[in-house]
N, C-alpha and C positions, 0 to 999 in steps of 0.2 A: 147226632140228632138233627133233624131237618125241619122242625116245626116253626122255627123263628122266621118272621118276615118283618122287615124294618118299617113297612108302611104304617104300622100302628104307632110308631114312635118318631117318624120322620119330622125333622124340623124342631125337635124338642130342645130343651136347654143343653143337654149333653151334646147334641149335634152342633149347636151354636159354638160351644167351646172347641170341639174337635175340628169342625170344618173351618172355623175362622183361623185356627192355628195352622191347619194344613194349607189353606189358601195362602197364608202369609209366607210359609216356607217355600211353596212352589214359586210364588212371585219373586222371592229373594233369589232362589236358585237360577231363575231364568234371566236375571240381570246380566249374567255372563253368557257369552255365545256358545260355550261348550255344551254339547248335548248331554242328556241325562236319562236315567232309567227310573220309572215309577212302577212299583210292585204293590199290589194290594191282596191281602189274604182272605178277606170276607167282604166281597164287593157289594152285595145286594143288587138291586135292579137299576140303580143309577138315577132314575127319574121318578118322582113321586107326585101324585095329585093329592094335595092336602084337603081338597073338597070331597074326596072319596069317602065312602061309608067306613072303610077301615080306619082311615086317619081321623075321621070325625068321632069314631067310637071312643078314643082316648082323649082327644082334644089337646094333646100335648104341645102341638105347634103354636097354639094360641098364646101360651106362656113363653114360647121359645122365639123362633124367628119371626113370628107375626106380631111380636111385642114391639111397638114403635119406639119405645125407649132404647131397646137394644140396637135397632137399626140406626137410630139417630146417634147413639154413642159410638158405634163403630165407624160411622162416616161413610158417605156414598162412594168414596174413592178406595175403600178397603177391597182387596181382591175377592174376598168372600161375597160381598154384596154385588160386585161387578158380575160374578158368575151367576148369582141369584137373579139379578135383574135381566141378564141375557136370557136365562131360561124362561122367566116370566114374559118377556117380550115375545118369545117364540111360541110358547105353549099356553100361556094364560097366567093371570095374576095369582093363582093359588098353587102353582107348580113349584117343586123344590128339587134342587140338584143334590144328589148324594155325592160321596167322595169321588167315584169314578168320573162323574160328569164335571166336577170341579177340576179334576186333573185334565180331562179332555179340553176344557175351556181355557185353562191357563198354560198348558204346555204347547210345544211347537211340533211341527212335522218331523223335525230331526230327533225328537225325543221318543223313547220307547215306553209304551204303557202295557203292563201285564196285569190282568184282572182275574182272580180266582173266585168262583162262587159254586158251592157244592149243591145247593138246593136246585133241583131241575127247573122248576117254574121261574125262580128268580134268575137263574142263569139264562134262560130263554128270553126273559124280559130285558136282561142286561144286554144281550147280543142285539136285540131289536132297537134298544135305545141308543147304544153307543156306536153302532155302525162299524165301519172298517178302520176307524181311527185307532183302535186298540185291539190287543189280543185277549180274547176271553177263554178261560179254561174252566170247564166243569169238573173240578177236582178239589181235593183238600188243599187249602191255601198254604198250610205249613209245608206240605210236600212240594208245592210249586216253588215257594220261596227257597227252599233248600236246593232244588234242582237248578234254579236260575242264578243263585249267588255263587261267585260274584258275577253280576250281570254285565252286559255290554250295551251301552257305556257303563263304566264303573262308578261314575259320579251319579248320585241319585238318592232316592228315598223309598223306604218300605213302610207301609201302613199296616199295622195289625189291629184289627177292630172286631174281635169276636163278640158274640152275644153272651158268652159265659153261661149258656144253658148247660154246657158240659162242665160240671163243677171241678173236674180235674184240671181245667185250664189254669186255675190259680197256682197249681204246683208245676205244671209242665211248661208254662210260658217262659219262666226265667232260664232254664237250660236251653230251650229252643232259641231264645234270643242270644244267649251266650255263644251258641254254635254258629248262628248266622253272623254275628259280629266277628267271630274268628275268621270266617270265610270271606267276609266283606267288611274289612276294618275301616274303610272310608265312607261306608253308607250311613245315611241318617235313618235310624229305626225309630218309628213313632208307634207307641202302644197306647191305645185307649183302654180305660178300665172304669167300672162304676165305683163310686164311693158308697159303701153300704153301711147301714146301721149295725149290722152284725160284725163289721170289721173283717170280713172274710178276705178282703183284698190286702190287708196289712202284711201278712207273711210274704206274699208275692212281692210287694214293694221293698220289703227288707232284703229279700234275695236279690232283686234287681239292683238295689243300691250297693250291695256288697260286690256284685259282679261288675258293676259299672259305676264306680265312685264319681266319675265326672259327668254322669247322666243328669238330666234335668227333670225334676218332678214338679208338676203344677196341678193344683186342684181348685175347683170352684164348688161352692155349696149352694144348694137351693132346696126349697120345700119339696117333699115327696109329691109326685104328680097326682096322686089320689090316695085316699085312705087305705092304709095297709101296704102301700108301696115301700119296698125296702131300700130303694136308691135315694140318697139324699145329696148327691153331688156327682161330679164328673172329674176324671183325672187323666193326665197324660204323663207318660214317662218317655223321654227322648234320649236315645244314644247318639252321640255326636251332634249335639244341638248346634245349629248355625248361629253366628254372631247376631245379636239383637233379639233372638227369640225369647230370651228370658224377660226382657222388657215388655215385649208384646203380650206374653202370657200374664204378666203382672197387670197390664192395662185391662186385659179381659177379666181378670179377677176383680179389679176395681169396678168394672161395669156390672158384674154379677152382684157385687156387694151393695149396689144401689137399688137392686130389684126388691120389690115388696111382695 
């Protein structure tokens, strides 16, 4: 399915959890001089205008990254906000960096960035936004990850961030991650998932925990974005979590707990 476009949800509360965690991990990994690989399976367009009609249609960013309480609690020195402020300084005060742009901003010339995006228009926008600093592939992200793993350099991170429009994702993701982990046992694998009223995500998390008992699961809860919306929170499951990430995710959960 190719109908999903993230512009309608860019900068929402789920993005805040996901992108704050991603930026923290990338900043942590770059403390060492050794180069690394970054792979993303569902990249989107990398750069979003929150003043656009599409973003304004849902207004989700107003409760998310545009909430001053969140920005204040994170602190201006957080790598997520450093990437955000760099984008705003360059493109305007209501622009927002997706995960590819955050990776582009925080990683170095010696690092390798591989971005998959299947949607033709999103892939085109991604290429235009990201330039030559990254390799963009208009193909299925899972297939790309399987073909690249283990990547060179072997040190690095894989972000899996599907829209879950394809409902079978909930059953196919655990074996896909198990296969990737077997091929790339040193790689950090970060999976984002929605926390749903229906509990459709729960069997997936049960399977992931069984396959990766040392994995890290972190969730934040928040009110539905609008009446009838099924998502009531955001979750991350991390294979090979780096030292200190658990504390950072708990801090994020505390920030979300203070939102009204």
